[in-house]
N, C-alpha and C positions, 0 to 999 in steps of 0.2 A: 606275592606276599607283601610287597610294598607299593602295590598299584594304587595310584592316586595321591601319592606322596611326591610334593615338588620340592627340589632342592636348588637353592641358589648358592652357586659355588665360586667364591672370590679367590680360591686358593691357586698356588702354581707350583711348578716342578713336580715333586713327587708325593710326600705324605698326604696333602689334602686331596689331590687328584686320585690317588689310590682309594682313599675313604669313600669319595664320591662315586668312584667306579664300582666298589663293592655294592653301593646302594643301588646303582644302575642294574647290577646283576640280580638284585632282588625285586626289581620291577619299578623303582622310583624313576621319576623324570628329573634329569639334572640339567640346569641351565648353567652353563660356564661363563662367567663374566670376566673377560680378559682386557687388558690394557689396549690402546691402539697399536701398539708394537706386538701384541700377542704374548701368550704365555712363553717364558724363555725355554721351557722344555720342547718347544716346536723346533728348536735347533736339531733335535734327535728324533726323526720321524718315527722310528721304531718305538722308542719310549713314549712318545705322545700318543700314537696310535693304541698302544696297549693300555695306557692309563685313562684315555679319554674317548675310547670307542662308545658309540650309542648316546653321546652327550650332544646338547645343543649349545650353540655358542652366540653371545653377543658381546660386542667390543664397545666399551664405554670409556670416556675421558672423566674419571671420577673426582678430578680436582676441579672440574667446571660445575657450575650450579645446575646447568641442564643435565649434565651427565648424572649427578647426584639425584636429580629428580626422576630421571629414567630409572635409577637403581631402585629408588623408593617405590616406584610403581609395581615393580616386581615382588617387593618384600611384602606387600599387603596380602598376597595370596600364596604366600610361601610357607611350607612346613619346617624346613631346616636351611639355616644359613651357615656356610662354611667361610672362614677367613684365616689367612696365615701370615699376616703382616707382623711387624714388630709391635709390641703393645704401645698404644697411643695413636697408631696411624688411623685406625677406623674412626677413632674420636675426633680427630683432626678433620675427617671427611663428613663428619656428621652421620655417620652410619654405624656407631658403637651400639651395643646392646641397649644401653641406657637411653640412647637417642631414638630408638626406633620401636622398643618393646610395647609402647602404648598403641603403635599401629597394628600390632598382631601379637597380642599377649600369649597365644598358644604356640608361637614359633619355638624351635629349638636352635639356639645360637651357639656355634661351635667355634672357638678360637684355638688354632693349632700353632704352637710356637716350640722353639727349642728348649727354653728354660722356664715356661709358665708365666702368668700374668703377674705374679705377686712376689716373686724371688728377688734377692739382691742381684741376681745376674740377668734379670729379664730383658735388659736393653743391649746385652752383649750380641755381637755378630757371632754366628756359628752355622756349621753344616754338619752333615752326617758324621763325618769323622770326628769332629769336636764333641758331638753328643755320646759317641762310643766311647771316646777318651776318658770324659769326666764321669761317666756312669760305671766305670770298671769293666765294661764289656769288652772293650779292646784289648785289655791286658790278658784276656782269656786265650787269645791266640798268640803263640810264641813259636819262633824257630828254635833250632837246636842250641842256639846260643843264649836263649832266654829273652830275646828281643820281641817285641810286639810286632805282629804281621798286619800288614794293610790288607784288609778284605777286598775281594774282587766285586762285591755287591754292596750296595748302599743298605746295609742291615738296619740302621737306625731309622731311616726314612720309612722302610717297609714296615716295621714294628710299630712306629709312630702312626702310620696311616691305618694299620689295622686295629690298634688301640682306640683310635678315634672312631672307627666304625663300630666297635663293641659298645663304646660309650653312647653312640648315637642310638643303637637299638635299644639299650636300656632306657634311654631318655624317652623314646617313643612309647615304650611300654608304660612308663611312669605317666606319660601324659594321658594316656588311656585311662588310667586308674584315678588319676588326681584331677584331670581335665585342666591342665595348665602347662605352658612350656617351661623352659629352663636354660640356663647358661652353662656351657661346658668349657672349662678351662684346660686343654689338652697339652701337657708338657711331654715333648718327646723324651727328653732326659728322665723324667719320671717313669715313663713306660719301660724304659731300659732298666732302670734301678729295680723296679718290680721283678724283672726277669732274672736279675742278677742276685736277688736278696737271699735265696738259698745258698748260694756260693759264698756270700759275704758272712754267713753265719756258721758254716761248718769248720771244724777244726782242721788244722793243718794235716793234710794226707788222709783225712777221714774218708774222702771219696776219690783217692788217687787212682784207683782202678777204672775209674770212668775218664781218666785223662790220657789214656792209652799206655799206661805203665804196667798193665797185666797182659799176659799172652792172649787170654781169652777175649779180650776187648781192644782191638788194635787195628791200624791200617796195614795191609800187607802188599808188598809189590808181586806182580805176576811175571810169567815167563817173558812177556812182550813189554815189560817196563810200564805196565799201567797198574792200578790199584784196586782192591777189593776191601770192603769193611767186614770185619769179623766182631761179632758182638754176642758170643755165648755165654752170657752171664749166669744163666741157669745150668746146673750140673747136668741135666738130661741133654742139653744141646752139645755141650762140650764132650760129654761121654760118647754121644752119637758121632760126633766128629772124629774123635780118636778111633773109634771102631772103623768108621768108613774109610779112614786114611791109613789104617794099619799101624797106628801110633799107641797102642795099648799101654806102653809103659808111662804115658804122659796123663793117664786119666786122673792121677792124684795131683797133678801139677797145674791145675786150672789157673790159679792166680800167681804163677811164677812171673818174675819181673820180665818184661819186655825189653831187655838190654843186650846189647851185643856182647857176645861171649857166653851168656847164659845158656845152658844146654837145651832147655825146653824152648826157649825163644829160636835158637838156631835150627832147631828140628822143624817147628812150625814154619818158620821162614821158607826153608827148603820145600816143604809141602806146597805152599802157595806159589813158589818159583817154578814148580814142576808143571804148571799148566798155564795156558794163555787166559787173558781177561774174558774173551769170548767162552771159552771152555768153562770158566767159574760162573759166567752168567747162566749158562745152560745148567751147570751143576747146582746152582743156588736154589733151583726149584725141586730138584731130586733129593738133595741132602736135607734141605729144611732145617738147618741148623744155625740160622741167623748169618748167613753170608750173602753179601749183596755187592754188586759192581759199584765202583765209583764212576757215575755218568758225568758227562760234559752236557752243559745246557742244550746243545744242538741235538743230542742223542735221546732226549726225553720223548720226542713225538713218535719214535719207534721202539722205546723200551717196552717190554712186556709189563713192566711194573707201573709205567706212567701214561702210555699211550692213549688210554681211555679218558684221562683227565686233561690232556692237552692237544689241542686241535693244530693239525699241520697247516691248515688254512687259516687266515685272519678271520675276525668276527664279520658276520654278514654286513654289520652296520659299522663303518669306519669312524674315526674321529672327525669332527666338524672342521670346516674351513674357518679361518677367523672370521667372526661376525656373521656366519652363514645364516643364522636364524633371527638376526635383528628384525628384520622387516616383518616376518610372519609373527613373532612374538608381540611385537608393539603394534602390529596391524598398521604400518606406515605406507603412505603411498610412495610412489617413485620420487615425486617432487620433495616430499619430506626427508626422505633418505638422502637425496642429493644435497639438500640444504644442511642437514646435520653433518654429513661427511665434509662438506665445504668449510664448515665452521669447526671441524675436527672434535666434534662431540661423540661420534660413533666412528668405528673404523670397519674394515673389512677388505 
């Protein structure tokens, strides 16, 4: 789908590399430009492999004039440029959109930052947890005491990278129509606030049944102390559940409160506690009333729900070594490589 599209990726860690990884999956060629020390994400081999498989790597000292020139050489034939530095860094390097657009007017230049390029907070430091906090997303996960819970995955990074990927696809489509490139200012916080917009507009308790407050839409503990998700919002699913579980008296109690001491809730809790997690996994296909097991990540490869979507083995093409493709991309001789490495212009 994106065969023939070349991407020059200056981004590091998760959001940018995720966006370029999706581009790889659609057929684009991605050249990862890393500092001499490498992408900090290399400290986690698993994370780096997942986000950077099938990419090429060059390692450049961008603060040196020769390093900048090597970067510009690649820009001339590039369709998409991604960067994730704080606003102003690429300008200091002479590689900002305004500095290089004349070299390649049809390129799509993408800046991915936490707060955007034009906001009052644009220069503030921040990471995934900060972006979730200020967007209102973090406050949506709370414990029994009403305190926000620290998620176990970097949700903001993943949403930010996916949002960037979507915008890039739209920009490629626009380029085909208008025959010109564009500049994309991707704010991770803005991406999160778009997701939370519906919640910010609804009235108090208007959608409380979606928050686990109704017996028909709740997480239930199983006999072996694991959990299943029950989401019988439609009456037909709730009715089917009540019939199959011999709880006929509950048919009219679909939206009763899921609170300790409430009769309907106590009955439904006991129903789910009567079987093991594995039994509920098997029953989920038979009952077909919106019951699904709560899986751990390591179980996805064997889950009947997800095993077709997740490979047990890694991608056939692994992530590149630092600077692995510098020689081939620039068509340099061994002597030239040795000289550039000696002068700390390239790494590997």
